[in-house]
C-alpha positions in Angstrom: 59.9 -143.1 -29.8 56.6 -142.1 -31.6 55.7 -143.6 -35.1 56.5 -139.8 -36.5 59.9 -139.9 -34.6 60.7 -143.4 -36.1 59.8 -142.4 -39.7 62.0 -139.1 -39.6 65.1 -141.3 -38.1 64.7 -143.8 -41.1 64.3 -141.1 -43.8 67.2 -139.6 -42.4 69.3 -142.7 -42.5 67.7 -143.3 -46.0 69.2 -140.1 -47.4 72.6 -140.7 -45.6 73.1 -144.4 -47.3 71.6 -143.0 -50.5 74.9 -140.8 -51.0 77.0 -144.1 -51.4 74.9 -145.2 -53.9 73.5 -145.0 -57.4 69.9 -145.9 -58.8 69.4 -148.3 -61.2 66.2 -149.3 -63.0 65.5 -152.9 -64.2 62.7 -154.1 -66.9 61.3 -157.5 -65.8 58.5 -158.9 -68.1 55.4 -160.8 -66.8 54.8 -163.9 -68.7 52.6 -167.0 -69.1 49.6 -164.7 -68.2 46.4 -166.8 -68.2 43.3 -164.7 -69.7 42.0 -164.1 -66.5 45.3 -162.5 -65.2 45.4 -160.8 -68.4 42.1 -159.4 -68.0 42.9 -158.3 -64.3 45.8 -156.3 -65.6 43.5 -154.7 -68.4 41.1 -153.8 -65.8 43.5 -152.5 -63.1 45.0 -149.9 -66.3 41.1 -149.1 -67.2 40.7 -148.2 -63.5 43.4 -146.5 -62.9 42.4 -144.2 -65.9 39.0 -143.7 -64.5 40.6 -142.5 -61.3 43.0 -140.1 -62.7 40.1 -138.7 -64.9 37.9 -138.4 -62.0 40.4 -136.5 -59.9 41.4 -134.1 -63.0 37.7 -133.5 -63.4 37.3 -131.6 -60.0 40.7 -130.8 -58.4 39.1 -130.3 -55.3 39.1 -134.0 -54.9 42.7 -134.2 -54.1 41.6 -133.0 -50.4 40.0 -136.5 -50.2 41.7 -139.5 -48.9 42.4 -141.1 -52.5 42.8 -144.6 -50.8 39.5 -144.9 -50.0 37.8 -143.8 -53.0 35.8 -146.8 -53.9 33.3 -145.5 -56.7 34.1 -142.7 -59.6 32.1 -141.2 -62.2 32.9 -142.3 -65.7 31.8 -140.4 -68.8 29.9 -142.7 -71.1 28.9 -140.2 -74.1 26.9 -137.4 -72.9 25.8 -139.1 -69.5 28.1 -139.8 -66.8 27.9 -143.5 -64.9 29.5 -144.9 -61.4 32.1 -147.5 -61.7 33.3 -149.6 -59.1 37.1 -149.3 -58.4 38.0 -153.2 -58.0 41.3 -154.4 -58.5 43.1 -151.2 -57.6 44.7 -151.2 -53.9 44.8 -148.6 -51.6 48.2 -147.6 -52.0 48.1 -147.6 -55.8 45.2 -145.2 -55.5 47.0 -142.8 -53.4 50.2 -142.9 -55.4 48.2 -142.3 -58.5 46.8 -139.2 -56.5 50.4 -137.8 -55.4 51.4 -138.1 -59.4 48.8 -135.7 -60.3 49.5 -133.1 -57.6 53.6 -133.5 -58.6 52.3 -132.8 -61.9 50.5 -129.7 -60.7 53.3 -128.5 -58.9 55.6 -128.8 -61.7 53.3 -126.9 -64.0 52.8 -124.1 -61.3 56.5 -123.9 -61.3 56.9 -123.3 -65.0 54.3 -120.8 -64.8 56.1 -118.7 -62.4 59.5 -118.9 -64.5 57.2 -117.4 -67.1 56.2 -120.4 -69.2 53.0 -120.8 -71.1 51.2 -124.2 -69.6 47.7 -125.2 -70.1 45.4 -127.0 -67.7 45.8 -130.7 -67.2 43.6 -132.9 -69.4 41.9 -135.9 -69.0 43.9 -139.1 -70.1 42.7 -141.0 -73.1 44.7 -144.4 -71.6 46.9 -144.5 -68.9 50.2 -146.7 -69.3 51.9 -146.9 -66.0 50.8 -147.7 -62.6 53.1 -146.7 -59.8 54.2 -149.2 -57.0 55.3 -147.5 -54.1 56.6 -149.7 -51.5 58.4 -152.6 -51.7 57.3 -155.5 -49.4 53.5 -153.8 -49.2 52.7 -152.4 -52.9 54.7 -155.2 -54.4 57.5 -158.0 -53.4 59.5 -159.9 -55.8 60.3 -163.8 -55.3 63.4 -164.8 -56.7 63.4 -168.4 -55.6 60.7 -168.8 -58.0 60.8 -165.8 -60.4 57.6 -164.3 -59.1 56.4 -161.0 -58.3 53.3 -160.1 -55.8 51.5 -156.7 -56.9 48.8 -155.3 -54.4 45.2 -156.9 -55.2 46.4 -158.0 -58.9 48.0 -161.5 -57.6 51.3 -163.5 -58.3 52.6 -163.7 -61.4 55.4 -165.4 -63.1 58.4 -163.1 -64.5 61.4 -163.0 -66.9 64.7 -161.1 -65.7 65.0 -161.0 -62.1 68.5 -162.8 -62.7 69.2 -158.7 -63.3 69.4 -157.4 -60.1 72.3 -158.2 -57.9 71.7 -159.8 -54.2 73.5 -156.9 -52.7 71.1 -154.3 -54.2 68.3 -152.6 -52.2 65.2 -152.3 -53.9 62.7 -149.3 -53.9 59.5 -148.6 -56.0 58.8 -149.5 -59.1 56.1 -149.4 -62.0 54.0 -151.8 -63.7 53.9 -150.7 -67.4 51.7 -151.5 -70.2 53.6 -152.0 -73.7 52.2 -153.5 -77.0 54.2 -156.2 -76.3 53.1 -156.9 -72.9 52.9 -155.9 -69.6 56.2 -155.0 -67.5 57.6 -154.3 -64.1 60.5 -151.2 -63.7 62.3 -152.3 -60.9 64.1 -149.2 -58.9 67.0 -150.6 -57.2 70.3 -148.7 -55.6 73.6 -150.3 -55.9 76.9 -149.1 -54.1 79.3 -146.9 -55.5 82.5 -148.6 -54.6 81.3 -152.0 -55.9 80.6 -150.1 -59.4 84.1 -149.0 -59.6 85.4 -152.2 -59.9 84.3 -152.5 -63.6 86.9 -150.2 -65.0 89.4 -152.9 -66.6 91.4 -150.6 -68.9 92.7 -148.1 -66.4 93.2 -145.1 -68.5 90.8 -141.5 -69.0 89.2 -141.2 -72.2 88.2 -137.8 -74.1 84.5 -138.3 -75.9 83.7 -135.6 -78.8 79.9 -135.9 -80.2 79.1 -135.3 -83.7 76.9 -135.9 -86.6 78.9 -138.0 -89.1 80.7 -139.9 -86.6 78.2 -140.1 -83.5 81.3 -140.5 -81.1 84.8 -140.0 -81.4 87.3 -141.1 -78.5 90.5 -139.3 -78.1 92.3 -142.8 -78.2 91.1 -142.7 -81.9 88.1 -145.0 -81.7 85.0 -143.8 -83.9 81.5 -144.7 -83.6 78.5 -144.7 -86.2 75.0 -145.7 -85.8 71.7 -144.6 -86.9 68.6 -146.4 -87.0 65.6 -144.6 -89.3 62.0 -145.6 -89.3 61.5 -148.9 -90.9 59.3 -149.5 -94.4 56.9 -151.5 -92.1 56.1 -148.2 -90.0 55.7 -146.3 -93.1 53.1 -148.5 -95.0 51.2 -148.9 -91.4 51.3 -145.0 -91.4 50.0 -144.8 -94.9 47.0 -147.5 -93.8 46.1 -145.7 -91.1 45.7 -142.7 -92.8 43.1 -144.3 -95.3 40.9 -146.0 -91.9 37.9 -144.1 -90.4 38.2 -142.4 -87.2 37.2 -144.7 -84.3 36.5 -147.9 -86.1 38.2 -151.2 -85.1 40.2 -151.6 -87.8 42.0 -148.7 -87.3 42.1 -149.1 -83.5 44.1 -152.9 -84.4 46.5 -150.6 -87.1 47.4 -148.1 -84.3 48.3 -151.1 -81.8 50.7 -152.9 -84.6 52.2 -149.1 -84.9 53.2 -148.8 -81.6 54.6 -152.4 -81.2 56.8 -151.6 -84.3 58.1 -147.8 -82.9 58.7 -150.1 -79.6 60.9 -152.2 -81.7 62.6 -149.4 -82.9 63.0 -148.0 -79.3 64.3 -150.9 -78.2 67.0 -151.2 -80.8 68.4 -147.6 -80.2 68.3 -148.5 -76.6 70.3 -151.3 -76.8 73.3 -149.4 -78.9 73.2 -147.1 -76.0 73.5 -149.8 -73.9 76.4 -150.8 -75.8 78.5 -147.9 -76.0 77.7 -147.0 -72.4 79.2 -151.0 -71.2 82.3 -150.0 -73.6 83.2 -146.4 -71.8 82.6 -147.9 -68.4 85.7 -149.7 -69.3 87.3 -146.5 -68.4 88.6 -144.5 -65.7 87.3 -141.6 -66.1 84.7 -140.3 -69.2 85.3 -136.3 -70.2 82.5 -135.0 -72.9 81.8 -131.6 -73.8 78.1 -130.4 -72.9 77.1 -129.5 -76.6 73.8 -128.4 -77.2 72.4 -131.4 -79.5 68.7 -129.7 -79.4 70.5 -127.0 -81.5 71.8 -129.3 -84.4 68.4 -130.5 -85.3 67.8 -127.4 -87.2 70.3 -128.5 -89.7 70.6 -132.3 -89.1 67.4 -133.1 -87.8 66.8 -136.5 -89.3 70.3 -138.0 -88.7 70.2 -136.4 -85.1 66.8 -138.2 -84.2 67.7 -141.8 -85.7 70.9 -141.9 -83.6 69.6 -140.8 -80.5 72.5 -138.8 -79.5 70.7 -136.4 -77.1 69.4 -139.5 -74.9 73.3 -141.2 -75.2 74.3 -138.0 -73.6 72.1 -138.0 -70.8 72.5 -141.5 -69.5 76.4 -140.9 -70.0 75.9 -138.1 -67.7 73.8 -140.2 -65.2 74.9 -143.3 -65.2 78.9 -143.2 -65.6 80.7 -143.2 -62.0 83.2 -140.8 -63.3 82.0 -138.1 -65.9 83.6 -134.9 -66.1 82.0 -132.1 -68.8 83.5 -129.5 -70.5 81.9 -126.0 -71.0 79.4 -125.9 -74.4 81.4 -122.7 -75.3 84.7 -124.1 -75.2 86.0 -124.0 -78.9 87.7 -127.8 -78.6 86.9 -128.3 -82.2 88.5 -124.9 -83.3 91.6 -125.3 -80.9 95.3 -126.9 -81.8 95.7 -129.9 -79.3 99.4 -129.3 -79.4 99.6 -125.2 -79.0 96.2 -124.1 -78.3 96.1 -122.2 -81.6 92.6 -120.8 -82.7 91.6 -122.3 -86.1 88.7 -121.1 -88.2 87.2 -124.3 -89.5 83.9 -124.8 -91.9 82.1 -128.0 -91.5 83.5 -129.5 -94.6 87.2 -129.2 -93.0 87.8 -132.4 -92.0 91.3 -132.1 -91.1 93.1 -129.6 -88.9 96.9 -128.1 -89.7 98.3 -125.9 -87.5 102.0 -124.0 -88.4 103.3 -126.2 -85.1 103.3 -129.1 -87.1 100.0 -130.7 -85.3 98.0 -132.2 -88.4 95.2 -134.5 -86.9 91.6 -135.5 -88.1 89.2 -132.9 -86.5 86.9 -134.8 -84.4 89.9 -137.0 -82.8 91.7 -133.2 -82.2 88.3 -132.1 -80.3 88.3 -135.4 -78.4 92.2 -134.7 -77.3 91.1 -131.1 -76.4 88.4 -132.3 -74.6 90.2 -134.6 -72.6 93.0 -132.1 -72.0 90.9 -129.3 -70.4 88.3 -131.9 -68.7 91.4 -133.3 -66.7 93.5 -129.5 -66.0 96.3 -130.6 -68.3 98.6 -127.9 -69.8 100.0 -128.8 -73.6 103.2 -129.9 -72.1 101.7 -132.5 -69.9 99.1 -133.8 -72.4 101.4 -133.9 -75.5 104.2 -136.3 -75.7 105.0 -140.5 -75.2 101.9 -140.3 -72.5 99.5 -139.0 -74.9 96.3 -141.0 -75.0 96.4 -144.1 -77.9 94.5 -147.1 -79.0 95.7 -150.2 -76.9 95.1 -153.9 -77.9 92.8 -154.3 -74.8 90.6 -151.0 -76.4 90.5 -153.1 -79.8 89.3 -156.4 -78.0 87.0 -154.5 -76.0 85.5 -152.9 -79.0 85.4 -156.1 -80.9 83.5 -157.4 -78.2 81.0 -155.2 -77.0 79.9 -152.7 -79.8 80.8 -155.3 -82.2 78.0 -157.6 -81.1 75.5 -154.8 -81.9 74.6 -154.9 -86.1 73.8 -151.0 -86.2 77.1 -149.6 -84.6 79.7 -149.2 -87.6 83.5 -148.7 -85.5 86.4 -147.2 -87.0 90.0 -147.0 -85.7 92.6 -143.8 -86.6 95.9 -144.4 -87.2 
């Protein structure tokens, strides 16, 4: 068997194996960096920017083998100078070129679909370096809590305990943030082992909103908003008064990026807590609402909650997510008899002629659950209707209560 045939067979086996796996990204921080290692990492990101901009300036260079490029031209003022690529490995160089090719293909596809696109421009800085192959471009030492990166050396890391022993480790990305350097490792976990996390053993419907960000069909309401902090606004005012290109402006911009990173991490922690709670259920049903359209009326509230990112993660990270079409009238429909009612935004309670009286958001969550599972009204209404159980209260207090930005209420 030739080398090409072995690679083809290996790819086919990997595709079959991926059908029973789900991808998970683990964030690992590089810590205890010496001055020499910090300078090496800084030089790696600088060389990645040089190589990317050198390829962008003349796309014909993409035909060259990028892994063999050792010298590039860098614009300094009005002249070009030659710079040596010292710390970038061969696979990293090739992956930077492949990333640019993927960007060009994506732009070409958008242009074919009628979108207006511009040309690829040089970057002022590069924040991520791709690490393509585990075991070659990078490797992890779980016993010593270290990571080795091609030509960059070995680094002590924090967070390897997150990766399960049975995880199949794939590629990774070396990321530069204001708070330090991180490695985002992609690993594949078995879906069969993940299904065992269902503790509550029941189905749940989720209604997204602006006033209450999530309303569950069991009667739990969650609200969370994280606005820009006063320190962010203060730094923005200081930056507006500085001179462009000055060292003070660069320092303030670094502090501002660090504050925004803290805000993003807080929002992500809220999403993690909500997803961890929803994973306790057997099946999660939600509606494909157009969150982007809500920003026209409630832009600040929607942006501060990060509800769009939460919905995307809900769709991709849960094991058994079921969605309802966005045009289904879940809010206006009575859960008990399916009668349609015209409700304004100020109407928070739905009252039907059949005798059904319910909170507007809770009724919508119940309708979403019924339509998602394909139940008739007589199957959905009755003693088996979802209700809040003591284990749900305990899990909500334990998981959601650990984040100070999540406000939880229980409907009677």
